N, C-alpha and C positions, 0 to 999 in steps of 0.2 A: 341603610336600611330605616334609619328613623326618617329618612327623605321619602321613601315610598309611603310610610303611614300617613305622613303629613299630606303627599298628594292625594291619597285615598280620601282624606277628610275635605280637602278641597274641593274634589270633584263630587262628592256627595253632597257638601252644601249646596253647590250650584245647582245639582241635579233635583234637590228636595225642593228648593224655591220656584225652580222652573216647573216641576210636578203640581206645586200649588197654584200657580200661576195658570196652567193650562187645564187644571180640573175645576178653576174659579172656585175653589174652597179655600177660605182663609182659617186654617185651624189655631193658627199664633199669629194675633194682631200685633203688627208694629216690631215683628221680630227682624224684618229686613236690615234694619240698621245696625243691630246686634251682631247678625251674621256678617254683614260687611266688616265689620271691626275684627271678628274673629278671622275672617280671610285675609285681611290687610296684616295682622300680627303673625299669622301662619307663614303668609308669603315673605315677610321679613325675617322669620326665623330660618326658613327654607334655605334662604340665600347664604348661611353660614354653615349649613349642615355638613357640605363637602369637608371644610376643615375641621369642623368637629369629630367627624367619624374617623379621620385619620388620626387626631390627636388623643382619642378616647384611650388608645392602646398604652401611651405613656404618661398620661394625666388621669388620676382616679377621678378627680372632680368633674372634668368635663364627661367621663363616663357616666357618673351619678347624673350629672345634667342631661345626658342623653336618655337615660332610663327612665327620668322624671317626663321628659317629653313624649316618650313612647307610650308611656302610661296615660297621660292626658289625651294623646292622640286615640287611643283605645277608646277611652271613656266618650271621647266625642264622636267617634264612629258608631259606638252603641245609642247615643242620643238621636244622632241624625237619621239611623236606621229605624229606630221606633217611630219617629217621626214620619218617615217614608212610608213604613208599613201602615201607619193609620190612615194616610191618604190611600193607599192601595185598598185598603178594606171599604172605605167608602166609595171608591170607584166600582169595585166588584158588586157590593151591594145595590149600586144604582144600575148595574148590567144586568143583575139577578133580582129581580123583584120579590121572588118568593124566599129569598134569604132574609131572615130577621135583621135589621138594621142593627150595627154593631155597636156595643157601648164603648163609645171612645176613652172611657176612665179606665178601662182596663188593657189599653192596647201597649203601654209602655211597662216592663216589668220592674218591679221594685228592686230585685236584686242588682239590676244594673244602674240605679241611681242612688242618690244620697238622700233624698226627701221622700216621705210620705206621700204616696199617690192621693190626689185630691180629685183632679181631672186632667185630661192630656194637655191641655192648652196650658194650665197653670204650670203642670210639671215640666213641661218643654222650656217654657219661659225662665223658670228657675234654674233649671239644668244649665240652660245657655249663659245665663249670669254666672253661676258658679264656675263654669268651665273657663268664661272669659277672665274671672278674677285669677283662676290658677294659671292660666296660660300667660296674663300680663307678668305675674311674677317670675314665669321661667323666662320671658323675654327680656325683662329687666335684669336677671341674672347672667345673661349671655356676655353684657358689657364686660364683665369682669375679666372675660377670658380673651378679649381684643381678637376675635374669629375675623379671619381673611373672607370676605364677602366673594361669591361668584354668582353670575347671572346665567350662567352655561347649563341648561338642561341636557344631560347627555342622553342619547336615545339609544336603544338596544341594537346591535350588529344584526342587519338582517343576511341570512346566509341561507343558500339554497342547499337543499339536503345532499346533493351529489357532491358539494365541496367539502364535507364532513368527512374525515379520515379516520378510519379505525386505528388509532396509535398503538393498540396491543400489538401490531405487527412489528414494531419497532423495539427489540429488547435488548440488544447490545449484549447479550449473555450467551452466545453461541457455546463457548466451552464449557459453561456450567450446565447447559442443557444437555449437552452429550455425555457428561458425567452422570447426571442423574438419570437419563435413560439407561446408560449402562448399568446402574444399580438396581433400576427397576426390573430389567430384562436379563440379570445376572445368572449364570448357570448353576447347576446344583452343587457346586463345590463351595458355594456360598450359604447352602441351606443349613439349618438346624432345626431343633424341634420347637424352638421358641419363634414367637413372631419377628419377621424381618422388617425393621422399622429404620427407613430413611427420613433425617430431619434437616429441613433446610433452616438455619439460624441467621438473623440479621436484623439490624435496625427497621423501623418503622419506614416506608417509602423505599426500601432498598430495592424491591422487586421480587419478594419471595412469593407472592402468590401469583404473579405474571409467569414466573420459572415454573411453577407447579403447574399452571393451566398449560404451557406451552407442552410439557411432559405428558400429561393426561390426554391431551389431544392429539398426541403424535400418532401416527399411522401404525406405526410398529408396535406402540403401545396398546392402542385399541385392538389389533389382530392378537396381540399375545395373551391378554386376560379375556376370562370368561365374563367376568362381572366388574365393573368399575362404579365406584360410587364416590359423591364429592360431598362432603359436610362442611358447613361454615359452623366452627365451635364458638369462637369469641369468649367473651366473659359475661357472666359465669358459666363455669363448667356443669351443665345439667346432664347427667346419666341418662335420665329418661327422654329427655329431648333428642339428645345426640343418637341415642339407639333408635328411636323412632323415625328420624332421618335417615340412617343407614338402611333401615326397614323399607322405607318408602322409596328410597333409590333403587333397592333390590326389587321390589315388586313393581316399581314403576305406575304407582298411584298411593293415595292416602291410606293410612292405617288408621283401623278401627281400635287398636289396642290402647288402653290406658294404665296396664301393669306392667311394669319393667321386668319381670320374669317371663310373661308371656311374649312379649316384644323379644325378648332375647333367645328364647326358645325356637321362635320363629326365624331368628336371624341364623342360628345354628343349623336348622334345617336347609335354609336356602344355600348356604356357601359349603355345606359338606362336600368335600372332594372338589370343589370349585376353585380355579386359580381366580383370586381377585386382586383388585387393587383399591384401595380406601385411602383418600385424601382428607385428612383433618386439618384444614385451614385455620390458622389464627387460634393456637392453642396457647392458654396462658396459665392454667393452674398448675401447681407444684404439687398438688394433693394427690397422693398415690392411691389413695382410698377410692376417689372418685376416677380416677384413670381405671382402676382394677375392675370396677363394674361395668365398665364399657368392653375391655380388654377380654374378659373373660368368654364372651360371646364370639370371639373373633379368631379362636385357635383351632376351628376345624377345617380351616380351606385347606387346598391341596398345596403342596411343594411348589415354591415360586410365587405365592401370595405376598403382596407388599402392601404397607402402610406408609404413606408419605405425609410427614407432617410439617406445617410451617409453623414458626414461633419467634418471637423476638428475645426468648429468654434462654439461655444455655440449660439452665437448671431443670427447665421443663423438657428438654431434649434427654437430659441425663435420668430425670425420674421415669420418663417412658420407657427406658431400657432400649435406647437407639442403637442400632446395628451399624449405621454409617451416618456420621454427622458430616453437614456441607455447610461451612461457614460462608455467608454471602457477603462479601465486602463491597467497598464503594467501586463503583465504575472508574477505569482509568481516565486520564483527562480525553484521550482519544475517542474512547468509548462513548464518553458523556457528550462529546462535541458531534459525533456521529448521530446518536439518538437524538439530541436537539436539533441538528440541521435537517435530517431527513423529515421531521414535522415542520419546523418553521420555515423552510424553503421549499416545500412541496408545492409543485405546479408553476414556481417561479423561473423566469428567464435566466439565462447564464448572466447576462448583464448585470441584472439586479442581484444575483447572489454574490458576483463579485464586489458589488458596492458595499453589501451589509457584512461579508463574513468576518472582516476585523472587528465589527462591533459585537457580532454574533458570537464569536470565540470567547470574547470577554464576559459577555452574559453567561455562556454556557458555564464558564470557570465558576461562577458564582452558586452553581447548582450543586457543588461540592461531592459530585460524583453519585447524587441520588437520582435513580431513573424517574421516579415520581416528579421531582422537581424539575428534570430536563423535559419531560412530556409537557406538563402545565407550561413550563415558560416557553416551550417550542410553539404550543398551541396559542398561547397570549401573543407571540412574535408573527405568528401567522397571519394575524388580523391587522398588522402594521405593515403598511407599505412604504412610508417614508424613512428616510435616514434620521429625521429629527426626531420621529417617535422612537426609534431605536435607541438613539442616545438618551431621551427621556429616561426610558426603562433603565438603562445601564447607570445613569447617575441619579437615580431616584434616591430621596433622602431616606426611604425606609431600610435602604441595605445597612444604614448606619446605626439603627436603632437595635441595641443588643437586648433590649427587654423583649423584643419580638422573637427572638430565637428561643426564648425559654418556653414559650407558649405555643407557637405556631410556625408553620412554614413561610418564610418570606416570599417565596415564589407564588405560593398560593395566594397570600395577601396581596400581591402585585395583580394578580389575575382578577381577584375579587374586587379591588378597586377600580379596575377597567370595566366592570358591569356597570350597566344604566341602574339608577335606583330602582326601578321596577323589577328588573331581573335579580339585583341583590336580594330584594325582598322574598322573591322565589326561591333563590338559592338557599337562603338562611332559614326557611320553612321547612326545608329537608331534615332539619335537625329532629323533626317529629318522630322520623323513622328510626328504628333500632339499627345500630351497625349490624352490617353484613345482610341486612334484609333486601329482597329483591322489591324494587319499586316499579310498579307497573304505571308506564306512561300515561294512560288513560286515566287511571285513578288520579295520579298528582295533578294532572290538569284541571281535573274536576274538584280537587281539594284547594286548588289555587284559585278557581273560580267562585268557591264557596267564600272564601275569604276576601273576595272583593280586590284580587290583584291583578285583573286580567280585565277591568273595565276598559272596553275598546271603544274608540272613536272611528270616525269616518268609515262606517259600515263594515269595519272588520268583523269578523266573528271572534268572540272571546276564546273558542277552543282552537282557532287559528293563530291567535296571539300567543296562547299556551304553548302550542308547537313551536312557534318561533323561539320563544324564551328559552324551552327545552334544548332545542338544536344549538342554540347560543352556549349553554352550559356543556353540552356534549362536544361542541367544537373546542371548548377550552380544557378538555380532559378532566371537567369537574365531575362527571359521570363516567362510568366504566362498565365492563362485563356485561355487553349488550346481548340480548336475545332479539332475534328477528323474524318477521313473518315471511311467507313465500316470497314477497316482493321486496324484500330486503329492508322494511320499513322496522324501525326500533320499536318493540313492543314492552320492553323491560330493560332495567338497569340495575347498577348498585352503584354506593360512593366508597371509595377508598376511606379506611380508619381514619386517616389524617385529615383527608378533605371533610369528613364527617365532624372531627374535632374542630375545626374552623367554624362549621355551622352551629355547632353546639355553643361555641365560644361567644358567637355573635348573639345568640339568643338565650343568654345564661339565665335569665329571669323570666322567659317567655315559653319555650320549649323544653318538655320532660318527659323521658321514658321512666315511668313508674313501675318498678317491680314489686308486686303486692304480695303480701304473706300477712298471716296474723300479727306477726309481732311487729312489723314496721307500718302496717296500714295507717294507724293515727298519725303517727310522727311524720310520716311524709304528707299526709293530707293536709296537716297544719303548717307545714315547712313551705308549701308552695301555693299559698293562698292567692297570689296575684299572676299564677301561671296562664297563659292564654291557649295553649296547645299541649296536649297530653295523649301519650300511649301508655295503655295499661298491659303490663305482662304479668300474667298471675303465675304462681308456683303450684304444683299439685296439691291440692287438698286446701287451697286458701279460697275464700269466698269473694263473690262480688264486694268491693270495700264499700261499708255503708258510710263512711266518710267522705266520700268522693263528692258529695254536695258541697263540701267545705270550699271546694274549687270553684267560686260561684261566676268566676268571670271569664271562665273556659270559653273559648271560641272553637276549638277543636277537640273532641273526644273520639279516640279509636280504643277499643277493647275487642278486638277481634280473636278468633280461634280459640276461645276459653272452652273448649268442648268438655274438658275435664271438670268442669263445675256443675256435675251433673244434679247435686241438690241445692245448688245456689239460685236466688232469685233477685232480679233487680231490686234495688232500694225503692220501697213504695212511693218516695217523694222524690224520686231522681230528677225529673222533668220539672218539679216545683221550683227546684233551686238552680239548675243550670240552665237558666233562661236567656243566656247570652249566647248559645251555641250556634256556630255557622254549620258546622259539620259534625254528625254523629254517627259513627260505624260500630253496629253491634253485631256484624255477622259472625256467623261459626260458632255461637255459644251453645246451641242445642238446649238451652234453658229457658229462653222468652215464649211461653205458650199464648200469652196475649200482652197487648199492648196498655200501658195505663192510659186512662182517659185523659190526665193532664198533658199528653203529649201536645196537644195543641196550644200550649202556652209557650212553646219553643218558635216565638214569631219571628225570630230572625234566622232561623234554621234554612239552609240552601241544599243541604246534602245528607240523605237518610239512607242507609244501608241497614237492612235487616234480613239479608239471604242467610241461608242455612240456619234456620231456627226452627222451633216446634209451633209457630203461629200458624193457624188454619183457620178457614171459614172466612168471613168478611172482615176486612179491615176496618177499623173505628173511622168514623166520619169526621173524627177531630183531626186527623191526617190532612183533612182538606181546608183545615184553617191555618195551615203552613203557606200562607200567601207568597212567601219568598222562594218556596222550594224550586230549586233547578233540577236536582238530581234526585232520583227514587229508585233504589235498587232492591228488588225483590226476587233474588234468584232462589231456586230449591226449595219452594213452596207451595203450597196447596191453598190457594186463596181466591176470595174474589174483591174486586176493587170496589171502593166505596161511591156511592151515587153522586158525591159531591164533587169527582174530580175535576168537573169544568171550571171550578174556582181556582184551580191551580195555574192560572195564566202565565207563571213565569217558569213553568216545567219546561227543561230542555232534553232531559233523558230519563225514560220510564222504561227500565230493564227488568227482565224477569226469565233471564237464562234458566233453563232446566225447571222451571215452576209450571203449574197446571192452572193457567188463568182461562177460566172456561167462556169468559163474555166480557166485553168492555162496556162501562157504563154509559149512557147516552149522555151526550155532550162533549165527548173526547174530541170533536171537530173544532171545539172552541180554543184547543190549547195550541195555537198556532206558532208558539215558540218550539214545540217539540223537533229535536234533531234526531233522537233515538227513540223507536219504537219496536221492540224486541218482535212483537206479533199482533195480529189484528183478526181474532177469532169471530166469525159471525154465526149467529144462531137465528133461527127462525121465530116469525110472530106466535107460534104456537106455544113457544115456551114463556116469553116475557115481551111486553111492549116497550119496556124503559130501558132496552138495550141499544147498542151502538151499532147503525146501519153502515153499510160499504161506502155510502155517500159521504159520510162524515170524514173520509180520507181527502175530499176535495180541496180543501183549504190547509192542508198539512204538507205544502210544497218544501218546508225546510228540511223534511226528513232526509237523513243521508246513513250510509252505512248499508245496513240489511234490514229487510220486512219480511216476514212470513204470514201471509193472508190464507187463513184455513176456514173451512166450513163453507166452500164457496157454493156448495150445493143449495144453501139456503138464500142466494140471491135469485129474486124472482126472474129476472130478464136481462138482455144486453143493455137495454136503456139505464137499469138501475146500477149495473157494474160501472158503465161509462160515468156514472156520477164520481167515481172515485179519481178520474182524470189523472191516472198512473202516468201518462205520457208528459205532464207537466213537472214530474219530480226528478229534476236534472241530478240532484246530489245523491239520490238513491243508487248504489250500486250493484247491490246483491238482493234478489228477489225470489221467493217461493211462492207458487200458486199450489195450494192443496187441497184435495177433496171436492171433485166436482160432482161425486156422488150419484144421486138419483136424477139429476137433469136429463132431459130426453137430449138425443144426439144433436138436433139442430139447435137447441137451447144451450146445449153445453159449448158447442163450438162458437154461438154468437156470445156468450158471456166472455170466452177466452179472448176472442177478437175484441172486446171492449177493453179488457185488462191489458191493452198494450204498453209496455213501458217506456221510458225515455230512451232514447238512442245511447246514452252514457252508460247504461247497464254493463256490469263486467261478469256478471254470474246470474244464471237462472235455473231453478228447478222447477218442474212440473210433474205433479203425482197424483194419482187416482183420477186420471182423466178417463173415466170409465165408458163414456156413452158415445163421445165424438168418434167418427171414423177418420177424420184427418186434423192436423195441427192447425192453429190459427196462421194466417197469411203472414203475419209480422215475424215470423221466426225464419227470417231472411236477412241476407247480409245487408241489405239497405236499411233494415230497421235496426240491427244489432251488430253494428259495425265495430264495437268495442268489446263485444262479450269474449270472455276468456274462458268460461267454464259454463259447461250445460249437462243437466241431469236429468233424463226422462224415465220415469219410474211408473209401473203399472198405469199403461195406456191400453186397455184391454182390446177395444175394437179398432185400433189402427192398424192397418196391413201394410202400409208404404212409409218409409222414413223421408224425411223432407230433405232438401239440398243441402244439408250442414256443412258440405265442403265447400260452400261458398264464404262461409263466415271466415273473415280475414285474420282475426287475431286469436280464434278458438285454440286453447291449449289442452283442456281436459274435456272428453265427452265419455258419459256414463249412460249406458242404455239398459235398462233393468226390465225384465217381466212384461214385454209386449208380446202377448201370448199369440196373436195372430200373423205376426210377420214371419213370412216363409222365405223371403229373396230379398238381398240386400246388394245392389248393383250400381249402374251409372247414376241412377236417380239419386242415389246417397251423396255421390261426389258434386253434383251439379254441374253447369256447364260455363258460368259467366267469367272464370277466371284461368289463367294458365296455369297455376298450381291448385289442386285440390287439397283442403285441409293444410294450408302453408305454415301454420304454426303450431299443429297438433303435436303433443307430447306423450299424452296418455290416452289410451282408447279401451275401453272395459265394454263388455257385453257381458249381461247376467241373467239367468231363468229365461232365456229365449227358447221355450218349448217346442214351439213349432219351426223353427229356423232351420232350413235345409241347405241353402246354397248362398254363397257369398262371392261375388266377382268383383274385383276392380277391374271394370270395364266400362269404356266410355259409350254412351248412346251413339255417337257417331265414331263408327271404327276408325276414322282417318284422323282421329284427335287422339290415338293411344300414346302419343308422344308426351302427352302432359304428365307433369310431375304431381306424385300423389304423396301426402304425408311425409314429406322429405325429413322432417324433424322427429319423427315418431320414436319415442324412448322406451315406452312400455305398452305391451299388447296382452290383455288379458281376456279370455272366454271362459265363461264359468256357469256349467249347468245348462248346456245347449245340447242334447242328447241327440238330436236329428242332423246336426251340423256336419257336412261332408269333410269339407276341408277348409284351409286358410288360403287366402289368394297368395300365390307364389311371390308376386310383385311386392307385396309388402313384408315378406319374410327377407327379402334381399335388401331392404332399406339399411344402410350402412350405420345410421344412428341408433337401431335399434339394440337395446341392451337387456331388456327384460321380456320374457316370453313364457307366461302360464297357461296351461291347457288344463281346466280343472272339469272333471265329469263332463267331459265331451268325448265319448267312447270312439266315435268313428273318424276323429280329427286326426289322430297320430298316425293311422296307417297311410293317411295321404301327404305325409311330410317327408322328406328326404333330409335325414338329421345332418348328413355331410355338408349340407348347404346353410346349417345354422352356426357354422364354428366363429362367426363374428359377434355372436350373441352370447354375453357373458353370464346370464341367468337364463337358463331353459329347464322349464318343470312341467311334466306331465303328472297328473294326480287324479286317481278316481277313488273316491271314497267306498270302503267296503258297505 
């Protein structure tokens, strides 16, 4: 981890000198020699860090030495980043003559340095000399430890996503699963008037949560219970938080309640006479009074309701009034080997398995029957192909260190040592998340970026590097409990408690989870003055900590979801003191109505999240002084972006999901680093002349993900629309074109033609295409060969559907409110392929008021042999009052499992129900 910090500083030193030469600006005269000396010293120290990091667990003096090195590395990073920012300011001022020339004396914040600011040149020179002195002292001290040098720089494992297996499928607990499921589904003979509680009890890493998950997700369990809720309890046991989590699981949405009584009354109402299953995972408290506050709201369920508890402590099980206690012991030797080998030998040839089996069995024995250890070691060995590598792990000296067993899992530590320095840094940073917290992959990668852990070379995107590091950690079972999107990509995960313990141990004086209440606030703030990363968790009634500014070296501050602080305010001088911040997340407070003007002092800031607050109106121009900003998240707000946004030339992600952003300021097109832009609203000249026109999209060719272009009616003509050059945006996969409005028919189609996207597009939505009578010609197989989803909404004048059946990869098709379509037939299927709609799985027609006839009929009758929609799984028609019938050929598709006919009164009479027996869900519904 120290190696990663030193690497960051070395890269930054080289980068800032290159920047100074490129700009032909010499802010600091004669500093090159000092920097060269620093780099030389850092490189010599770096050579021994591999040995030092291993010895820190057994030698306290080595650990102290490493802590000092990390501290000075952070100081160097702050100084160099201030230097780089000053150069960046001068560059932006030169490119924007209307911007006042920056005062270089205010570019470096005094809280990050030890000297009074006089001028930037003088400050940087003094700071570098002071750091050089401290670093030389650290370098001299290393000699007393006789470290072993190493010149090998380990690179991260590059693994393709498909090779990452989900190790949760390998449990080794079949008998235990059957017993737990039996207790959950037990008959009435087991019932009593009190709650029926099943407790799984066992040591950390033994597999309690995995066992509970497998039971919770079993098909029999899903069908038996009316309601299922999963709550991560952990420590401390907070009745309000737990009750709200239960309520949100029941309602399937966030709760607006902040009063325990109101929450519990709502729970009682929702579970009344319902058979429910509640999992309380990782319970620690032995305080019955706390448990009673939660238990009281759970007694009104129907007979057969169950509570499943996981805990390490038998006393917890007894206190909660457990009906059945299931002690979970260690895996047998063969079970452990089975779990380990299923992962370690996954995808290997029989010859390779035979070669490695004897060594593998000896390694598996060292797991001592702990499933987590078997999974982690199995995942580690899966990355090792040579017999010598397996023997190296088996004979590693770390197995002999008794001191390790008192603090950490040895298999985890072996897996950690096998990481590259850069991935070690990214892993240990995860200690900033509270235990049991869902970690969103996208957010994690952006936090890594903000802290300069992903500085990529060779034209590799930082986000791509972060994704590779994330997959590396996944492949080693250091993350678990994955949620995935529709394409199987991981979007969120968690860390096992014991894995989290390792991350915390590695960042003991860097990362903190601070639980804030009125009594502890001052003590905690004074205890962690050298903290670099902190997450605030506030108890009900506590205010935003006024002493947080004491943590003046923070690089990360996350204070999210503190919505109960209705009367609290941000400390007025917060941004004046926390000027070293790289990442600031204040989302979900509901307390911030306006931003302090001194926000612009956070010159190092790279990530700012202000979502879901009470901020309204125009954001302050001081945000535009944050020249290093990479990510700005403004979701669920009603705001106007400041005019100076063009200065944020490093901005990569501008997000405002759920917000109403009426216009973009002029100059957005200068932000060529943008990867994410939630929307592009266009307003006309009659409103304002200093707004962004569609042509500013021209140079934003790095955009990826999704983009919504709205207000297209304000585009003058096809020529102006063509200036956007959407066809060149090859990374843009999801596009919405909204509101063609008052454009005349010819103009509307011309503008649409000019907005042709790149052929890599996967999802397209066209809405309010009101005037044109036909769709643009590029809605065709040749132009949209990768399209998987198409949604057409409110196209009032179109009378004929395009040949969408020719789109080779289309899986979802939604057509709504096409008022003039009366007939759908062979033109819809197209004619250029042997199969029409070869991949279509879901088809929805909605609000087709004049639609009368639907035929699956070829224009050339001799081609009726052609296959049509062979993969169709779901067919829905809704509010099509004149539709006579559905094509019998579609109803015979064997893949069809869902048929919903809603408010289509004449359709049912034309369908022979006896021919629908193969469809599992058939629903005819007409509202009264």
